VOVEX-607494 format. One line per field, with one value per residue (C-alpha): residue number from 1; x, y, z. Coordinates in Angstrom, 2 decimals. Layout:
BEGIN
i c(NUM/...)
c1 c(X/...)
c2 c(Y/...)
c3 c(Z/...)
//
This chain:
BEGIN
i c(1/2/3/4/5/6/7/8/9/10/11/12/13/14/15/16/17/18/19/20/21/22/23/24/25/26/27/28/29/30/31/32/33/34/35/36/37/38/39/40/41/42/43/44/45/46/47/48/49/50/51/52/53/54/55/56/57/58/59/60/61/62/63/64/65/66/67/68/69/70/71/72/73/74/75/76/77/78/79/80/81/82/83/84/85/86/87/88/89/90/91/92/93/94/95/96/97/98/99/100/101/102/103/104/105/106/107/108/109/110/111/112/113/114/115/116/117/118/119/120/121/122/123/124/125/126/127/128/129/130/131/132/133/134/135/136/137/138/139/140/141/142/143/144/145/146/147/148/149/150/151/152/153/154/155/156/157/158/159/160/161/162/163/164/165/166/167/168/169/170/171/172/173/174/175/176/177/178/179/180/181/182/183/184/185/186/187/188/189/190/191/192/193/194/195/196/197/198/199/200/201/202/203/204/205/206/207/208/209/210/211/212/213/214/215/216/217/218/219/220/221/222/223/224/225/226/227/228/229/230/231/232/233/234/235/236/237/238/239/240/241/242/243/244/245/246/247/248/249/250/251/252/253/254/255/256/257/258/259/260/261/262/263/264/265/266/267/268/269/270/271/272/273/274/275/276/277/278/279/280/281/282/283/284/285/286/287/288/289/290/291/292/293/294/295/296/297/298/299/300/301/302/303/304/305/306/307/308/309/310/311/312/313/314/315/316/317/318/319/320/321/322/323/324/325/326/327/328/329/330/331/332/333/334/335/336/337/338/339/340/341/342/343/344/345/346/347/348/349/350/351/352/353/354/355/356/357/358/359/360/361/362/363/364/365/366/367/368/369/370/371/372/373/374/375/376/377/378/379/380/381/382/383/384/385/386/387/388/389/390/391/392/393/394/395/396/397/398/399/400/401/402/403/404/405/406/407/408/409/410/411/412/413/414/415/416/417/418/419/420/421/422/423/424/425/426/427/428/429/430/431/432/433/434/435/436/437/438/439/440/441/442/443/444/445/446/447/448/449/450/451/452/453/454/455/456/457/458/459/460/461/462/463/464/465/466/467/468/469)
c1 c(113.69/110.80/110.68/114.37/114.34/111.50/113.12/116.85/114.97/113.56/116.49/118.54/115.46/115.84/119.58/118.88/116.80/118.49/118.14/116.61/113.35/112.31/108.41/108.96/111.31/108.61/105.36/107.70/109.12/104.91/104.03/106.75/105.80/102.00/103.22/105.38/102.37/99.83/102.55/103.16/99.64/98.70/102.30/101.42/102.10/101.85/99.81/101.32/103.17/103.08/102.62/104.47/102.07/102.45/100.12/99.94/100.79/97.66/95.86/94.75/97.01/96.25/98.95/97.66/99.13/97.40/98.44/96.89/97.04/97.24/96.51/97.20/99.91/99.78/100.49/102.28/103.51/106.44/107.72/111.02/112.33/111.34/111.75/108.56/105.82/102.32/100.28/100.19/97.31/94.00/95.76/97.16/100.46/101.73/100.81/100.00/96.25/96.52/97.40/94.65/94.59/91.55/90.77/89.16/89.61/93.06/94.36/95.43/95.43/97.31/95.39/97.54/95.06/96.15/99.69/102.40/106.19/107.35/105.19/107.02/109.47/109.37/106.58/107.30/104.50/105.93/104.33/105.39/106.22/109.43/111.41/109.66/108.41/107.98/107.94/108.71/106.61/107.21/104.98/105.80/104.48/104.72/104.59/103.14/105.85/105.32/107.12/109.29/108.48/110.95/113.67/112.10/111.93/109.29/106.43/107.20/111.03/112.17/116.12/117.07/117.41/120.61/121.40/121.54/119.42/118.52/115.07/114.83/112.64/112.78/110.26/110.05/108.53/108.82/110.34/112.30/110.34/111.76/111.67/110.66/110.64/107.93/107.12/103.23/102.26/104.22/107.26/110.83/113.14/116.98/119.54/123.18/123.05/121.58/120.16/115.99/114.09/110.11/111.38/114.22/114.92/116.64/116.01/117.66/116.94/119.74/118.60/121.79/121.46/117.46/115.85/112.54/110.84/111.40/109.40/106.51/105.18/107.58/105.89/108.10/106.40/107.24/106.51/107.35/105.15/102.24/99.25/98.73/101.54/102.13/103.66/104.32/104.03/106.71/106.31/109.54/109.47/112.40/112.85/113.66/113.63/111.00/111.16/109.13/108.26/106.50/105.53/104.77/106.58/104.88/101.06/99.16/95.56/93.06/91.15/87.98/88.63/89.68/93.24/94.85/98.29/99.87/103.05/104.17/106.05/107.47/108.57/108.40/107.90/104.25/104.88/102.81/101.86/100.44/100.46/101.84/100.87/102.39/103.65/100.30/99.30/96.34/93.26/89.88/87.66/85.40/88.00/90.80/90.01/92.71/92.99/95.75/95.87/98.04/99.80/102.24/105.45/103.73/101.39/99.54/99.03/96.11/95.41/92.62/91.86/88.38/87.80/91.21/91.35/94.71/95.62/95.59/98.79/102.02/104.05/102.41/104.56/103.91/105.51/106.46/107.82/108.75/110.90/113.89/113.79/111.79/111.31/109.23/108.51/107.34/104.81/104.26/100.69/100.56/97.61/96.72/94.19/91.32/90.95/88.76/87.45/88.45/86.12/85.50/82.38/84.23/87.20/84.63/82.62/86.03/87.62/84.24/84.23/87.34/86.86/83.57/85.45/82.61/82.88/80.93/78.36/77.05/78.22/77.00/78.41/82.02/82.05/81.29/84.19/86.56/85.78/86.64/89.91/90.88/89.48/91.27/94.60/93.90/93.71/96.66/98.55/97.46/97.73/100.13/99.98/96.76/94.66/95.44/96.78/94.14/93.62/91.96/91.57/94.53/93.12/92.39/95.78/97.58/95.72/96.58/100.05/100.08/98.62/100.96/103.74/103.22/101.84/105.32/107.40/105.91/106.42/109.66/112.67/111.90/109.75/108.07/104.20/105.60/106.99/103.32/102.03/104.49/103.83/99.97/100.51/100.01/96.69/94.00/94.34/90.86/90.77/90.99/91.81/95.28/96.16/99.32/100.05/103.34/104.65/106.17/104.39/104.45/106.47/107.49/104.74/102.33/103.08/103.51/99.98/99.14/100.32/98.79/95.53/95.90/96.66/93.73/91.92/93.21/92.54/88.50/88.23/90.20/87.22/84.37/85.80/86.18/82.66/81.16/82.98)
c2 c(126.69/127.89/124.24/123.74/126.75/125.32/122.33/123.85/125.97/122.97/121.26/124.45/124.82/121.13/121.28/124.38/122.72/120.74/116.97/117.30/118.74/116.40/116.87/120.11/119.38/116.79/119.53/121.88/119.34/118.90/122.64/122.82/120.11/121.54/124.85/123.40/121.33/124.18/126.05/123.82/123.05/126.79/127.51/127.62/124.59/123.14/120.27/119.21/120.41/122.24/119.83/120.57/121.54/121.30/123.34/124.35/127.98/130.07/127.46/128.34/126.78/126.61/126.58/125.42/125.81/124.39/125.93/124.27/126.55/129.90/132.22/135.75/135.21/135.72/133.82/135.71/133.83/134.78/133.82/133.29/133.45/137.05/137.81/139.27/139.36/138.60/137.93/138.81/137.18/138.28/141.09/141.14/142.81/141.88/144.25/141.26/141.10/137.36/136.43/136.13/134.49/132.41/131.06/128.14/125.35/126.51/126.23/129.31/128.92/130.88/131.27/131.47/132.67/132.22/131.07/132.61/131.21/134.08/132.19/129.02/128.66/128.34/129.43/129.91/129.88/131.88/132.39/135.21/133.64/134.39/132.71/132.43/129.19/128.13/125.86/125.72/124.12/124.64/125.37/124.14/126.05/123.89/125.08/123.23/122.94/125.94/125.60/128.98/129.56/132.48/130.08/126.89/126.00/127.93/125.74/125.03/124.93/123.63/122.16/121.20/117.38/115.04/118.63/118.64/120.44/120.88/121.23/122.75/123.06/124.43/124.62/126.25/124.93/124.01/121.62/121.36/119.74/116.64/116.91/114.23/114.23/111.73/111.60/112.38/109.62/106.92/106.56/106.47/109.02/108.63/109.86/109.17/108.09/104.78/104.57/104.56/105.35/106.02/108.56/110.83/112.51/116.07/119.53/119.21/116.67/116.53/114.93/114.43/114.10/114.72/112.45/113.37/110.05/112.24/114.61/115.57/116.75/116.00/116.49/117.97/116.94/118.63/116.85/117.66/115.82/118.49/118.30/119.34/118.29/120.36/120.11/121.96/120.65/121.30/120.50/119.66/120.32/118.92/120.45/118.86/118.83/117.04/113.43/111.14/107.70/106.50/102.79/102.03/104.54/102.45/102.08/100.54/100.74/100.37/103.40/104.46/103.04/104.98/104.59/105.68/106.95/107.67/109.22/109.34/112.12/113.25/116.92/119.53/122.33/121.51/121.05/122.16/119.50/118.91/117.34/118.31/117.02/118.75/121.10/122.39/121.49/119.43/120.65/118.79/118.52/115.92/114.71/114.41/113.63/114.54/112.73/113.86/112.61/113.84/112.45/114.65/115.18/112.10/112.49/110.34/111.96/110.24/110.98/109.12/109.96/109.05/107.92/107.53/108.62/109.43/113.08/111.24/109.05/109.98/111.12/112.68/114.49/114.81/117.24/118.18/121.85/123.59/125.95/123.85/122.31/120.69/117.31/115.34/111.68/110.53/108.13/107.00/106.17/103.90/102.74/98.55/96.93/95.89/92.14/90.13/86.71/85.41/85.47/81.79/82.45/84.31/82.15/79.00/81.40/81.30/78.09/76.85/79.24/78.12/74.70/74.49/77.07/79.03/81.15/84.49/85.07/88.49/91.87/90.48/87.38/88.86/91.36/87.91/86.31/89.00/89.16/85.76/85.58/88.82/86.61/83.70/85.63/86.99/83.76/82.47/85.61/85.16/80.98/79.93/76.45/75.87/76.11/73.26/74.46/74.07/75.13/78.70/81.42/83.86/86.59/85.28/83.44/86.75/88.77/85.86/86.17/89.64/90.22/87.58/89.52/92.66/91.11/89.64/92.46/94.75/92.84/94.41/93.00/91.14/88.38/86.01/84.42/82.01/84.97/86.55/83.06/83.32/86.98/85.75/83.10/85.72/85.85/85.21/86.96/87.71/88.20/91.65/92.59/93.33/91.79/92.39/92.07/93.74/95.35/98.20/100.50/98.72/101.26/99.01/96.87/99.60/100.90/97.94/96.79/99.68/98.98/96.15/97.60/99.88/97.02/95.24/98.34/98.78/95.34/95.45/98.38/97.29/94.44/96.80/98.66/95.59/94.20/97.38/96.99)
c3 c(178.91/181.87/182.93/183.23/185.10/187.60/187.93/188.62/191.50/193.32/193.22/194.90/197.59/198.33/199.26/201.21/203.65/206.45/206.18/209.98/208.78/206.49/206.85/205.88/203.06/201.85/201.71/200.09/197.18/196.78/196.81/194.52/192.00/191.93/190.96/188.03/187.06/186.77/185.08/182.36/181.85/180.82/178.65/174.98/173.03/169.21/168.70/165.83/163.44/160.15/157.23/154.05/151.12/147.32/145.34/141.49/139.96/140.51/143.00/146.73/149.41/153.34/155.90/159.72/162.82/165.68/169.13/172.62/175.97/174.21/176.67/176.50/174.04/170.15/167.13/164.21/160.59/158.67/155.06/156.02/152.48/152.20/155.58/155.66/158.72/156.77/160.07/163.61/165.95/163.87/161.71/158.03/158.21/154.57/152.11/149.49/149.41/148.44/152.38/154.76/158.35/160.27/163.98/164.29/167.54/168.02/164.65/162.93/159.29/156.54/153.24/150.17/147.15/143.90/144.95/142.54/142.36/144.40/147.60/147.43/150.40/154.22/156.79/160.48/162.92/166.18/169.48/171.61/174.68/176.63/175.16/171.73/170.13/166.79/163.95/160.21/157.26/153.23/150.41/147.39/144.01/141.00/137.33/134.83/131.74/128.52/125.26/124.87/121.08/120.77/121.91/119.89/115.99/113.69/113.32/109.82/108.75/105.43/104.07/100.72/100.73/101.99/104.00/107.83/110.24/114.10/115.15/118.58/121.43/124.87/127.73/131.17/134.35/138.09/138.30/135.05/132.09/130.22/126.42/123.98/120.14/118.37/114.55/114.18/111.62/114.22/112.11/113.23/113.48/112.12/114.25/114.21/110.49/110.73/114.21/114.21/117.48/117.81/120.85/121.11/124.50/124.43/123.74/120.04/117.44/115.33/111.48/109.30/105.42/105.37/102.60/101.18/103.29/106.63/105.40/108.00/110.93/114.14/118.05/121.08/123.68/127.24/130.73/134.39/136.15/136.76/134.39/131.61/129.69/126.45/123.06/119.66/116.12/113.89/110.09/108.23/104.59/102.62/99.05/95.84/92.45/90.43/89.48/86.95/86.49/83.63/83.93/80.15/77.24/74.66/74.52/71.88/70.94/68.01/66.38/67.78/71.09/74.64/75.92/79.22/79.43/83.13/84.46/88.48/89.93/92.88/93.91/96.77/96.77/95.23/90.94/88.45/86.39/82.89/80.00/76.30/72.65/69.68/71.69/72.75/76.56/77.06/78.55/79.85/77.11/74.98/73.60/76.93/80.66/82.88/86.36/89.29/92.68/94.82/98.26/99.93/97.72/95.58/92.51/89.98/86.73/84.43/80.85/78.89/74.79/73.98/70.42/69.11/65.39/63.32/64.75/67.73/67.59/68.39/71.24/74.66/77.48/81.54/82.74/86.33/87.17/90.62/91.64/91.75/88.52/85.59/84.30/81.76/80.66/77.05/76.13/72.53/71.68/68.53/66.30/66.18/64.33/65.42/65.69/62.99/62.16/58.54/55.47/55.37/53.04/50.16/50.40/49.80/46.97/45.13/45.71/44.02/41.14/40.08/40.46/38.40/35.68/35.17/32.32/32.52/29.56/30.24/31.67/35.43/34.73/33.43/36.48/38.91/37.49/37.44/41.27/41.39/40.33/42.21/45.61/44.10/43.86/47.53/48.87/47.05/48.88/52.42/52.38/49.50/48.61/50.16/46.87/44.14/40.85/37.86/34.69/34.15/31.84/31.26/32.59/35.94/36.09/35.47/37.27/40.13/39.24/39.22/42.31/44.15/43.10/44.45/47.89/48.33/46.91/49.61/52.69/54.82/53.98/50.74/52.86/50.79/50.91/53.56/55.55/55.60/57.02/59.92/61.00/61.03/63.17/66.41/65.17/62.10/58.69/57.18/53.34/52.19/55.74/57.54/61.49/63.04/67.16/68.19/71.46/68.82/66.06/62.91/60.61/57.49/57.97/57.96/54.34/52.80/53.98/52.27/49.00/49.23/49.44/46.79/44.41/44.93/44.52/41.12/40.34/41.56/39.29/36.45/36.57/36.89/33.75/31.41/32.75/31.42/28.10)
//
């Protein structure tokens, strides 16, 4: 403005002087030019604009104002948004202690220590010339994201299976943060019924008809480009009553061996799991070994029974119980005979004795003969038709006939000797022993074998009694 005023004065002066005074006119013009140049050189001016500065909240910021040819004029800083004078020349006017001013090489530097969000806005650097000159810069104070726990879902939340739930995550900061959701285990998130995504955008995560597979930890992550990003971990518990799956409901094992039975269970809240036998809870001991393996809402329970005896066979129950319900599974442990090899020596001796037609001549011979007859009868029962018919003593034939009759009548369903042979096709049968392979417990056959063994014992007893006579 001042320069324009000087130029106007020059033009007016040139118009006043007559045109005939050419030399005087030129001299005056030179004089006025020197005067304007001198004034312009001494007039204060800004050497460069004030830059826009961005700083994170709590950090220090500096705003420079470079003024040339200041002379006797003064520089002032003003916060336009607050309409507050901060400094005049080297003095701080504001009562806010975080503001200060320094001067170095024509640069007036305004310091804002530990910037607050209220410090954000336009700052004016002003020189008190007439008219006043000024320039403006902007201080941007950014704030990293912060999750608002009061407005967000708690760190742990529970919901019944097949129900709906909305998980919320609110955050503030400047600029406004962006919210994303992801599962901690890296699995997909089921949203909008059948749609599955790895990352979900939005403050609210809607989950419909929640299943137990969606149980776990979810991460709410807030970002706005200002480090650091923040996250919140929310654990979703899906509650349901216990369920049990039994891999093998029938388990067979010989006496004197160890057997292991197992059950798989799922439940949440965590269930109490245990074994029951004969209405009594099974506790770890020399007889029983229990093993429980848990993974999230799943559990695998095992029971090992050592040195099986007659009283250990029966039904064992695995039980799972929590606050929402109770369920159980049943496993039947039954006895199977140990595998054995047929006794060829006894058979050979029996056949040889019959073919040689040995007749007892003393008590020892009588005893051996009776034992041989019993062995021959047992051979006929187990291998019908294998021995050739030959003449023998009346007592031996009667014993063999009687033994064969009781063996065939003891078979289930009135089976004949050939039926027994067909049963033995799955395993070899030794004389004096029984062998039976089946996937189910041999109920009727067990009683028939017991009867046969009792009959043989009576025959042997009668033989020894006759020998003593």
